N, C-alpha and C positions, 0 to 999 in steps of 0.2 A: 800439875802446877796450878797454884792459885794466882790468878792475875791481879795486879795491884794498881795498874794505871792503863789508860788507853794506849794501845799499841804494844802492850806487854806480850800478848799472845803472838803477834806478828814477829816480835824479836825472838821469842822462844822457837817458833817454827823455822826461822831462818838458820838457827844454829844446831838444832837437834838432828840426830841420825834417823830419818824417817824409815829407812829400810829395815830397822830393827823392830818396827811395830806393824801390827796387822790393821790398825785403824786409829783414828783420833776421835775422842769424844769430848764434846763441849757441853758443859752444864751452864746455862745462862739464857739470856733473852736474845732477841733478833740481832741486836747490835754486836753482841759477843760472837754469835754464830757466824755472822757475816764477816767479822774480822778474821776468824779462824779459817773460813773458806777462802778468803782473799789471801791469807798467809800460805795455805797449802798450795794454791795455784801459782802464786808468785814464786814460791820455792821451786815448784816444778819447772817454771820458765828459766830460773837461774841455773838449775842443774842441767837443763837441756841446752844451755849456752845461748838462750834467746836474748834479744835486746829488750829489756823491760820497759824502755820508754816508748816502744812501738811494738805491739804484739798483734799481728794480723791473724795468725794461725797458732793460737796457744796450744801447748800439749796438756794432756789430762793430768789431774791431781794423782799423786802416786799411791795414796791410801784412801779408803773410805772415811767419811765424816759422820759421826753419830751426834744427834741433837737430843739433849734432855732438857725440856722446857723449865725455865726458872725465871722468866721475865714477866712482863705485863701483858703483851699481846701474843707473843709466841707464834707468829704467823708461819714460820717455816715448819715448826713442829706440828702445828695443826694441819698444815698442808700434807705433810708426810704420813701422819698417823690417823688423820680424820678426827682427832681428839687431842686436847691439851692435857696429857696425863703422863707424869714422869715414869710410872711403873710400866705403862704400855710402851713407852719409848725405850726403856731399858730392855724389855723383853725382845723387842725387834732387833736391838743391837746384839743381844746374846744369841739369838737364833739366826743371825746373819742375813736378815732380809735386806737386800741391797737394791737400790733404784738409781739408775743413771739419770742425772738431772742437767737441764740446760743452764748455762751461766752467761751473763752479759759482761762485756768489758765497757768501761766508761773512760773516755779519753778526750783530750783536747788535741788540736793540730800538732802539738809539740810533745805530748807525753801521755802515758797511761796513768789514769787516776786511780782506778781500782777495779776489782772484779766484784760482781754482785748479782742479785736475783731480781730486784725490782727497784723502781725509782719513781719519785713524784717531783714535779716542778710546779710552782704556783701555790695554791692553797695548802696542799699537804706538806710542802717544804717550809712555808712561812709559819705554819702551826708548830712544826718541830723546832724551828729556829727560836720562836718565842718561848717555847717550853724549856729550851736549853738555857735561856737567859734567867730562868727562875728555878734553877736546880736546888735552891735552898728549900723549896716546897716539896712535900711528899709526891712521889711519882705520879700516882693517879690524879692527885689534886692539880698539879701543874699542867698535866695534859688536858684536863677538862677546862682549866682556866685559859690555856693557850687556844684551844679549839673555839671557845665562846668568843674570846677577844678577836681572834682572826676573822671569825664569821661576822662579828659586828662591824669590822673594818674591811669588809669584803671588797676587793678591787682586782680587776683583771691585769694580766701582764701581756704586753705586746711582744710577740716573738714570731719567728719563722720556723716552721717545721718541715724538714725534708726527710722523706722516708722511702725505703725500698720495699714495696709490697710483696707478699707471698701469694702465689696461686694455690688455693686450697680446694679440697673437695668437701662440700657441705653434706656431711653424712650423719652428724650426731643428733641427739634428741632435741637440741636447742636450735635446730635449723630455722624454724619459723620465727623464733625470737630474734635471731641474728640477721635474717634476710634484710630487714628494713635498714639496719645500721651498718652492716658489713660493707666496706668500701673496697674490696679486693678486685682489681681490674684483671680480667682474663686476658692473657696474651701480652701482658706488660710487666711481667714479674721482674725483669731486669731494668726497668725504667724508673728512675727516681721521680717521685711526685712531691709537690710542694704546696703547703697551705700557710697563709699568713693572716694574723688577726689578733684579737684580744681574747685571751683564754684565762678562765678562772683556775683551771687545773689541767695538768698534763701528766698522765700515768703511763709508764713503760714497764711492762711486767712479763718476765719469762716463765713465771709459775702462777697458779691461780690465786695464791695469797689468801687462804682461808683463815678466818679468825672468828671469835665469838660474836663480834659486831658485824661480820659479813659471812654468814654460814655458807653461802654459795661461792664466796670468794670475791676479792676486789676485782679480779679479772677471770670470771668464770669461762670466758671464751678462749682460754689457752689451757695448757696442761704442763706436766713436769718435764716432758721430753719430746715435744713435737717439733722442735727445731725452729720455733718462731716466737715472736713476742706480741703481746697485745698492746696496741697504742690506743689509749682512751683520752679523747680530747673534749673538755668541757668548755664550750664557748661562753662568752659573756652573757649573763642573764640576770634577772632580778634575784635578790636574796631569797625571796619566798620560793621561787622555782628551784634554786640551788639546794635549799633545805629539803625540798621534796625529793630531789635526786639522791641526796645523802641518806634519807630515810629508807629509800628502796633497798639499800644494801642490807638492812636488817631483816628484810622479808624475802619471800620467795618470788616476788615480782621482779620483772626485768628492769634493772637500774639504768639501762641504756635507752629505754623507750621514751626519750624526750627529744624534741626537735633541736635542742642545743647541745646534745651529746653525740659524738661520732666515734666509731671504733674502726680500727684497721688491724689487719694481721700483717706483720712486717718482719724483715730480717735485720734492718738497720734504721736508725733514726738519728738525725742531727737537729739539735735544738739551739737556735741562735736568738737570744734575747735582743730586743730593740730598745736601746736606751733613749729615753725622751730627753729633749733639750729645751732651753728657753722657758717660757711660762709653764710648760707642762712637766718640767723637771721634778717638781715636788711630788709627782705621781709615781716616781720610782721607789715605791714603798718597800720593796723587798731587798734593796741594796744595803749593804753595811758600809761602814766608814771606808773600807778598802775598795769599794766598788764591786764587790762580789755578790753573785746571786746564790741564794741557798738552794740546795738539793737534798731531798730525803731519799737516801739509798739504804734500803733494808733497815730503816729506823735510825740510821746514823746520819748526822748532819755533815754535808760537804758543801763548801763554798767555792764558786768558780765564776770568773768574770767573762770568760770567752765561750765560744761554741763548744758544746759537749756532744760527742759522737758516741752512740750506743750501738753495739753489735751483739747479736746472740750467737753463742757457740754451742752446738748441739752436744748434749751428754758429756759435758766437760768434767764433771765430778760425780763420784758415787756417794750417795747418802744412804744411811740405814733407814729403811721405811718401805712403804708401798705406794703405788699409784692410786690415789683416791678416786680417780676416774673409773677404775675397775670396780670399786665399791659401789658407785652409783649405778653402774650397769647391772650389777647383781642385786640391786635394791637393798644392800646392807645398810643398816642404820648406825653401826658403830664398828670400829676396828680394834676393839680390845681383844687381846689374845686369851 
């Protein structure tokens, strides 16, 4: 099926007989892949008789999902195959290489918003929102324009973050890099923690999110199926320091080794924006006319006014591909077949 509008893939997946297929393949960018993954998982909940407005323990997707990259950044494909290459992706699908992958649910107190793999609130979301307002421009051009303009008008958002940390064992090769910034409290894995302040960007990622601009990943301190999310909080700082942090993503240096960047390993996160009033109301730069805050979920723009609750659900969907962490451990440089 060739999709013709946003939400088309979701409509198709709600109606088709999935038991007649061995898998579903999506040729497209991150937004298209995320929509198909959301559709597969939503269909699974409907078939299982679950309340789709509140899904605390979702059932797994019924069939595997294959990803053939045809977008701009292709983060999910790059994370699955270690390379953005359509032929490599196709061969993984043909040979049946399957990897169970963690998925997040994004919900408000009253309803499920969607399933997804990663999200950004703040700078990453405002950049996407601005790019969506200029869709008449070529894709790469509008993204560059939105990035530069948002960076020039850099402002923090005041919000409250509540999160449930995970107790982890520090055993990987990045231990020394992570020691300084990892805020996991031993013995308190079932206790909610809370931070409040002015943040330039908040990232919540269940997968490493590799791409050409971030070869180590936007969240190198997580993996495809470790049952946790990386919460990366960039506190308010100068534009110069923030640019230094962004530049680190393109290198092998630790992008979190800054005093204004904090990382947490979590199972759940609640993000509650704090709306300014009175003389400071003009600083609510990310609100649209309806009073909604933008979110960047897998490259798709979502707007929400209330608190957003993010949960990770271990190995909720099967994707064709491999775990790129295994490639690093074997010192492989490419995953071409």
